[in-house]
N, C-alpha and C positions, 0 to 999 in steps of 0.2 A: 504493500500500500504506500502510495506517495503522499507524504504529509507536507502540505504547503506551509511555508513560514509566512507569517504576516510581513508585509513590506510597506513601503512608503509611496507606491505608485499612484494609488487613488488620490492621496493628498497632493502629490506633485501636479496632477491634472488640473487642480483648481487653485494652486498657489498664486498664480498670476492675478486672480481676482480678489485676493485678500486672505484673511485668516480662515484656516480650515481646522475644524475640531471633530473629534470622534465621540460618539455617544452610545452607551449600551445600558441595559437594565438588568437588575437582579430581583427575583422574587415575584414574577408574574404568577407562577404556579402554586405556591404554598397556600395552605389553609389559614395561616396566621401570620401576623406581622405586616410591616409596611412593604410597599414596592419601592425600590431605590434605583436611581440612575446615576451613572458617572458621566462626566464630560471632561475631555482632556485635550489640551492644545500641545502638540509636539512642535517645539521650535525647530524649523528645518536645519538650523545650525547645529542642533544637538542630536540629530538622528543617529549619527555614528556612535554616540555614547550611550544609547539605550541598553538596558540590561538584556543580556542574551536570553534570559528565561521568559521574555515577554511573549508568551504564546497565549493561546486561548486559555482563559482563567479556569475553565472547566477541567483542563488537563493538569493543572498545577495543584499541589497540596497546599493546605492553608499556610504552612510555614513558608513555602516557596512564594506564595502570593504576597505575604507580608514582606518578605525580603525584596521582591520587585518593587512594591509600593514604597518601601523605605529608600531604595536606590533612586526611584523616580523623584521622590521628594528632595533627596540630597542634591540631585542634579538640577533642581530648580524647575522641573516641569510644572506647568500650571494645570491644576485639577480642581474639580468641584463635584459635590454630590447633592442631588436633590431627592426628596422623597414624598410619597403620598401615603397618608396613614389609612388605617383600617376603615374609619368612618367615611373617608373620601372614596375608597375602593367600593364600599357598599352603596354609596350614593350615586357615583357616576359610572360605575363598572370598571373592571380591571384594566381594560384597554385604555380608556380615557384617563384613568389614574396613572397609568404608565406614561402617557403623554405629558401629564402634569409634572411627574417626577423628572422627566427628561427636560421639559421646559425650565423648571426651577434650577436644574443643574446648569443648563446653558446660560441662564440669566446670571447666576452666581459667577460662572466662569467669565462671562462678558465683563462683569464688574471688575474682576481681577485683571483682565486683559486691558481694560480701559479703552477698548476700541471694538467696533462692531464685528461680530462673527459673520463671515460671508458665506461659508459653506459648512454644512453639518453632514458628516458621514454617520449613518445610523445603522446599527445591526438589525437585520430583519428584511422583510419584503414589502414594508409599507412606510410611507412618510408620516411621521407624527404630525398631529395637528396642534399648533401652538396658538394660544389665545392672547397672551399679553406681550410676548416678545416681538419686536419688529421682525418681520419675516426675513430670514436670511435669503440671499440670492439663490443658493442651491441647497436643496434638501435631498440627499442621495442615500436611499436605502441600499444596503449591501447584504445579500443573503450570505450567511456564515461569515459576516464581517469580522467577527473576532478572530477568525483564522486568516483573514486577508489583509486587513488594515491595521497598522501599528497603533493608530490613534484609538480605534475601536477596541483593540485588544487591551490597551491600557485602561480604557474606560470600563471595560468588562471586569478587570481585576479590582479597580477601586470600588465599583458598585458591589461586587460580590463580597469583598473583604469587609466593607463597611456594614453591609447587611448582616453578615455572619456574626460580627462582633455585637451588633445590636441584639440579635437573637440569643447570643450567649448571656448578655446582660438580663434579658427577659427570663432566662433560665434561673437566674438568681432569685427572681420574684416568684416564679412558678416552677420550682424544681421538679415537681411530680409529672410535669408534661415532657420533660427532657428535650426542651427546645435546643439545647446545646448539641444534641445528637442529630436531629432531623431538620433543624432550622425552620420549622413550620411546615415543611413538606408533608404530604400525606402518606406517612409510613404506617406500618402495623402498630408500632409503639405509640405513635401519635393517635391513631384510631382508638386503640385500647384506652388511652388516657381520656379521650373525649367521651367514650362510652361510659366510663366509670365516674368521671368528674364533671362532665359537661364543658361547654366552651368558656373561655376567659374573655375579658374585654378586648383582647388582642386578636380574637378569631374573626374571620371574615364571614359575617352572617349571610352574605349573598351567595356564598359558595355551597354547593349541594350538600356535602357531608355535614355542614354545620346547620344549614337551613332545615335539614331533616330532623335535627335534634331539638330545634327551638319552636317547631310548629305546634 
């Protein structure tokens, strides 16, 4: 099997038009916890110095992800995380909540950059709908973007790492649900905890397995 390494080719295509950032989400699927999105600007001058382990975050262990994140921070890459909480997910649905998280990450990143983002490379097959941010010139969805674009790969790592840490903190509040193990995803352990204890305030009431329990 040939494994593609993420590269900077998609970014380079749009560099002439201004700032290019990568965006990815973590936590669309889980039954509990917020959905988070990362947005990252890779300075073209710094591409050569990117950590070698910057692959799809799904293939990295948690400690490796943390290491990459630390290296990116040390090198001065600009990153931001946005999130949408459980109430928002239940109110506007998970897809729109994901767009909200992505938009919030991009607005925060734009504030750090102090100049407008012209191109957003986003993981997936559809362009997010933004309500408040001035529409960037290009919104470019890239299927399996976290394997293809370095900016998206970095965004995927920061989103996943930040969300996992949040779920581990939630574990301290609700140890019996073992959020530190499944991070809110629908595992057997999680289902068993729900069956015996019922949902917490952090469970997504609009998701079928929880909806079933509260009707």
